[in-house]
C-alpha positions as CSV (number, residue, x, y, z in Angstrom):
1,M,103.1,86.1,137.9
2,P,104.4,85.0,134.4
3,T,107.4,86.2,132.8
4,A,106.8,85.2,129.8
5,I,104.5,84.5,127.5
6,Q,104.1,83.4,123.5
7,P,101.1,85.2,122.2
8,M,98.4,82.9,120.6
9,L,97.9,83.0,117.1
10,A,95.3,82.6,114.4
11,T,95.1,80.3,111.6
12,A,94.3,82.7,108.5
13,V,91.0,81.3,106.4
14,E,89.8,82.5,103.1
15,E,86.0,83.6,104.1
16,P,83.9,85.2,106.9
17,F,81.1,83.2,108.6
18,D,78.7,84.0,111.0
19,S,78.2,81.5,114.7
20,P,76.8,82.1,117.8
21,D,79.9,80.0,119.3
22,W,82.4,82.8,118.1
23,L,83.1,86.7,118.9
24,F,84.4,88.7,116.1
25,E,87.0,91.5,116.0
26,I,88.6,94.0,113.9
27,K,91.9,93.0,113.1
28,L,94.5,95.6,114.4
29,D,97.4,96.1,111.7
30,G,100.1,96.5,113.9
31,Y,103.3,95.4,116.3
32,R,101.6,92.6,118.4
33,A,102.5,92.8,122.1
34,V,102.2,91.5,125.7
35,A,102.2,94.0,128.3
36,F,103.1,93.2,132.0
37,L,101.7,95.3,134.2
38,E,103.7,95.5,137.9
39,N,103.7,98.9,139.9
40,K,101.9,100.6,137.7
41,R,104.5,100.3,135.4
42,A,104.3,98.2,132.0
43,R,106.7,96.3,130.2
44,L,106.0,95.7,126.6
45,V,107.7,92.5,124.8
46,S,106.9,91.1,121.3
47,R,105.9,87.5,119.8
48,N,109.3,87.0,119.3
49,Q,110.3,87.8,122.7
50,N,112.1,91.4,122.6
51,D,111.4,94.1,125.0
52,L,109.5,96.5,123.5
53,T,109.1,99.2,126.2
54,P,112.5,101.4,125.1
55,Q,110.7,101.7,121.9
56,F,107.5,103.4,122.9
57,A,108.3,104.5,125.9
58,E,105.2,106.5,126.4
59,L,103.1,103.6,126.4
60,A,104.7,102.2,130.1
61,D,102.2,104.5,132.0
62,F,99.6,103.5,130.1
63,A,98.0,101.7,133.4
64,A,98.8,103.9,135.9
65,G,95.2,104.7,136.7
66,L,94.1,101.0,137.0
67,R,93.6,100.2,140.4
68,V,95.0,96.6,140.1
69,K,98.3,95.1,141.3
70,S,99.8,93.4,138.6
71,A,98.5,91.9,135.5
72,I,99.4,90.4,131.8
73,F,97.4,92.1,128.6
74,D,97.5,91.0,125.3
75,G,97.2,93.9,122.2
76,E,98.7,95.3,119.7
77,I,100.5,98.8,119.4
78,V,99.2,100.9,116.4
79,V,99.4,104.1,114.5
80,L,95.8,105.6,113.5
81,D,95.8,107.2,110.2
82,E,93.9,110.1,109.5
83,Q,90.7,108.1,109.0
84,G,91.3,106.2,112.7
85,R,92.6,103.2,111.0
86,P,95.0,101.4,112.3
87,S,98.1,101.6,109.9
88,F,101.2,99.1,109.7
89,S,102.9,102.0,107.1
90,L,102.6,104.4,109.4
91,M,103.6,102.4,112.1
92,Q,107.0,101.3,110.0
93,Q,107.2,105.0,109.7
94,R,107.2,105.6,113.5
95,T,109.7,103.1,114.0
96,G,111.8,103.1,111.2
97,L,111.6,100.7,108.3
98,R,114.2,98.8,106.4
99,G,112.7,99.8,102.5
100,Y,114.3,99.3,99.6
101,G,118.2,98.9,100.4
102,R,118.5,101.4,103.8
103,R,116.8,102.2,106.8
104,V,114.9,104.9,107.0
105,G,114.8,107.4,110.2
106,P,112.3,107.1,112.6
107,R,109.3,109.2,113.2
108,P,108.8,109.6,117.1
109,E,106.2,112.1,116.6
110,L,103.9,109.4,115.1
111,P,101.2,108.8,117.9
112,I,100.5,105.1,119.2
113,L,98.0,103.8,121.3
114,Y,98.1,100.4,122.6
115,Y,94.3,98.1,122.0
116,V,93.8,95.0,125.0
117,F,91.8,92.6,123.6
118,D,92.5,90.3,126.0
119,I,93.6,90.0,129.7
120,L,96.2,86.2,130.9
121,Y,96.7,87.4,134.8
122,L,95.3,89.8,136.9
123,D,96.1,90.0,141.2
124,G,97.4,86.3,141.4
125,Y,95.3,85.1,139.0
126,D,96.3,83.0,135.9
127,L,93.4,83.0,133.4
128,R,95.0,81.4,130.3
129,R,92.6,78.3,131.4
130,V,89.2,80.5,131.9
131,R,87.3,80.6,128.8
132,L,87.9,83.7,126.6
133,D,83.8,85.0,126.7
134,R,84.9,85.2,131.0
135,R,88.0,86.8,130.2
136,K,86.9,89.7,127.8
137,R,83.9,90.4,130.5
138,L,86.3,90.8,132.9
139,L,88.6,93.0,130.6
140,A,85.5,95.4,130.0
141,S,84.8,95.8,133.5
142,L,88.6,97.5,134.0
143,T,88.6,101.8,133.3
144,F,91.2,102.9,131.7
145,P,91.0,106.7,132.1
146,A,90.7,108.8,129.6
147,D,94.1,109.9,129.0
148,S,95.3,106.7,128.7
149,L,97.4,105.3,125.7
150,A,95.2,101.9,126.5
151,R,91.7,101.5,124.2
152,I,89.9,97.9,124.8
153,S,89.6,96.5,121.7
154,E,85.9,96.1,121.2
155,Y,83.4,93.2,119.9
156,I,80.9,91.0,118.8
157,S,79.1,87.8,118.3
158,A,78.0,85.6,116.0
159,E,77.8,88.1,113.0
160,G,81.1,87.3,111.4
161,R,79.9,88.1,108.1
162,G,78.5,91.8,108.7
163,L,81.2,92.4,110.7
164,F,83.4,91.6,108.0
165,R,81.3,94.1,105.2
166,I,81.6,96.7,107.3
167,A,85.5,95.9,107.6
168,G,86.1,96.7,104.2
169,E,83.7,99.5,103.7
170,R,86.2,101.2,106.3
171,G,89.7,100.4,104.4
172,L,90.4,97.6,107.5
173,E,92.9,95.0,107.2
174,G,90.3,92.3,108.1
175,I,88.8,90.3,111.3
176,V,89.7,88.0,113.9
177,A,87.2,85.3,114.7
178,K,87.6,83.5,117.8
179,R,85.8,81.2,120.0
180,K,83.6,82.0,122.6
181,N,85.5,78.8,124.7
182,S,88.7,79.1,124.2
183,L,91.2,78.6,126.5
184,Y,94.6,80.8,126.2
185,E,96.9,78.4,123.9
186,E,100.5,79.9,123.4
187,R,100.8,78.5,119.5
188,R,98.7,79.0,116.5
189,G,95.9,77.4,116.7
190,R,92.3,77.4,114.7
191,D,90.4,78.7,117.6
192,W,91.5,82.3,116.7
193,L,91.3,82.4,112.8
194,K,91.8,85.6,111.2
195,I,90.3,86.9,107.5
196,K,92.0,89.2,105.4
197,F,90.7,91.0,102.5
198,R,93.2,91.3,99.2
199,Q,93.1,94.0,96.4
200,Q,94.4,93.2,92.9
201,L,95.3,95.4,90.2
202,E,97.3,95.7,86.5
203,C,101.1,97.2,87.0
204,V,103.7,97.1,84.4
205,I,106.7,95.7,84.1
206,G,109.2,98.5,84.0
207,G,112.7,96.1,85.4
208,Y,113.2,92.8,87.4
209,T,115.8,92.2,90.0
210,D,118.9,89.8,90.5
211,P,117.6,86.0,91.9
212,E,119.2,84.7,95.5
213,G,120.3,81.7,96.7
214,S,119.1,78.9,94.6
215,R,116.2,80.8,92.6
216,Q,117.0,81.1,89.0
217,Y,116.2,83.6,86.6
218,F,114.6,86.8,88.6
219,G,114.5,87.8,92.3
220,S,111.3,90.2,91.5
221,I,110.0,92.1,88.8
222,V,109.9,96.1,89.5
223,L,106.4,97.4,89.2
224,G,105.3,100.9,87.8
225,L,101.7,102.7,87.2
226,Y,101.3,105.9,84.7
227,D,100.4,108.7,86.2
228,Q,98.5,111.8,84.8
229,Q,101.3,113.2,83.0
230,G,102.1,110.1,81.6
231,R,104.6,108.8,83.2
232,L,106.1,105.4,84.9
233,I,106.0,105.4,88.6
234,H,107.4,103.1,90.4
235,V,105.0,101.6,92.9
236,G,107.2,98.3,94.5
237,Q,107.9,95.1,93.3
238,A,107.0,91.3,93.6
239,G,108.7,88.5,94.0
240,S,105.9,86.5,95.3
241,G,103.8,84.3,93.5
242,F,105.8,82.5,91.2
243,D,106.8,78.9,90.6
244,Q,108.9,77.3,88.8
245,R,107.3,77.6,85.3
246,A,106.4,81.3,85.7
247,L,109.9,82.0,86.5
248,Q,110.8,80.6,83.5
249,A,107.9,81.9,81.7
250,V,107.6,85.1,82.4
251,W,111.9,85.7,82.3
252,R,111.4,84.5,78.5
253,R,108.8,87.8,78.0
254,L,111.5,89.9,79.6
255,E,114.4,88.4,77.9
256,P,113.8,90.3,74.5
257,L,112.8,93.9,76.1
258,R,116.1,94.2,78.0
259,T,117.3,98.6,77.5
260,D,119.6,100.4,79.7
261,R,117.6,102.9,80.7
262,S,115.3,103.0,83.5
263,P,111.3,103.4,82.4
264,F,110.7,104.6,85.8
265,V,110.8,108.6,86.1
266,N,111.0,108.3,90.2
267,K,114.2,106.2,92.0
268,V,113.5,102.6,92.1
269,E,115.9,101.6,95.4
270,A,115.7,97.9,95.2
271,L,116.9,94.8,97.8
272,S,119.4,93.4,95.0
273,R,120.4,95.1,91.5
274,P,117.4,96.3,89.4
275,H,117.7,95.5,85.3
276,W,115.3,97.4,83.2
277,V,113.1,96.3,80.5
278,E,110.8,98.2,78.0
279,P,107.1,98.8,79.9
280,K,105.3,96.7,77.3
281,L,104.3,93.7,80.1
282,V,101.1,93.9,82.3
283,A,101.1,91.9,85.7
284,H,98.1,91.1,87.6
285,I,99.0,91.7,91.2
286,E,97.3,90.7,94.5
287,F,98.1,92.8,97.2
288,S,97.0,94.3,101.4
289,E,97.2,98.0,101.1
290,W,98.7,100.8,99.9
291,T,101.3,102.5,102.0
292,H,101.5,105.8,102.9
293,S,103.8,108.0,100.5
294,T,107.1,109.4,103.1
295,D,110.4,111.8,102.1
296,E,111.9,108.4,100.3
297,G,109.3,108.3,98.0
298,G,105.5,107.8,96.7
299,P,102.8,104.9,98.2
300,K,104.0,101.6,97.5
301,L,102.0,98.4,97.2
302,R,102.2,96.4,100.6
303,A,102.9,92.6,100.3
304,P,102.8,92.3,95.9
305,V,101.5,88.7,94.7
306,F,102.5,88.1,91.4
307,L,98.9,86.1,89.8
308,G,99.5,86.3,85.8
309,L,100.5,88.3,82.4
310,R,97.5,90.3,81.4
311,D,98.2,90.3,77.7
312,D,94.7,91.7,77.2
313,K,96.2,94.7,78.9
314,D,97.4,97.7,77.2
315,P,100.5,99.4,79.6
316,H,99.1,102.5,79.7
317,E,95.6,101.8,81.2
318,C,97.8,100.9,84.4
319,V,97.0,104.3,85.9
320,L,98.2,105.6,89.0
321,D,94.7,106.6,90.3
322,Q,93.4,103.1,90.8
323,S,95.4,103.7,94.1
324,P,93.2,105.6,96.8
325,A,96.7,106.6,98.4
326,A,97.1,108.4,95.5
327,E,94.5,110.6,95.7
């Protein structure tokens, strides 16, 4: 049995599609893990070849009830939210995360599941050169016990647009498309494709952080939204989406607004030193999702990207109830 596997990776594309030559799955937002099963015990390894088993010790027995001697599975470790959706922000809380400058204590009480979407080896047979749809059928023939922390990830054939629409209605990250006849290639390729949702909203700029490395002007803009009491709530920082021209243009708008006092009612913990500005500029932001609230602060934007300034928007129109996480 192989002792190391580099996970097959998907290439990002913009639009969902339909095709009888492809399978479609929900994109799971967690930690990718290849599971090596021997003598009823599993060893879980990350895509960077780190041993995840000590961190997720309860998964070591996820396949104890299977009637197999040895196997290698590919899958995703997830934490489900209250709606049963995989949540990366809850996974970060489970493991402890480096957020806004410091390590946050882990929350081991958050339950995890291992969703298996591929089988690469079974009882002496290397399956990486077997086409995907046959591997899927073999995986479906295995039955995990009801009390197992493993689940087999479901998929559909041909109808990618429909699954993408359903994923959007349920607030999921997106879908993955996989060519039915694809072999398991230990690299990124176009036989597996990922199609993700992005959300947009307007935020008030309340500050900026120092640049790092060769970057000029500033590192990121500090973002806020107004709550129902008219207080500006910090919701994150955006450092992506700027080219050199945009950095200079935004900097010229920020500099005249500098102030010594933070406009935010809550504490801002940035990765580099923040400088405050009067909250008069509105940024158009794209982001993937709202994180869950923690003891460290309220919900934050995940992976925010700057799209431009909105001079047609009044900052006080940027309110926190735009956020489903704030409801």
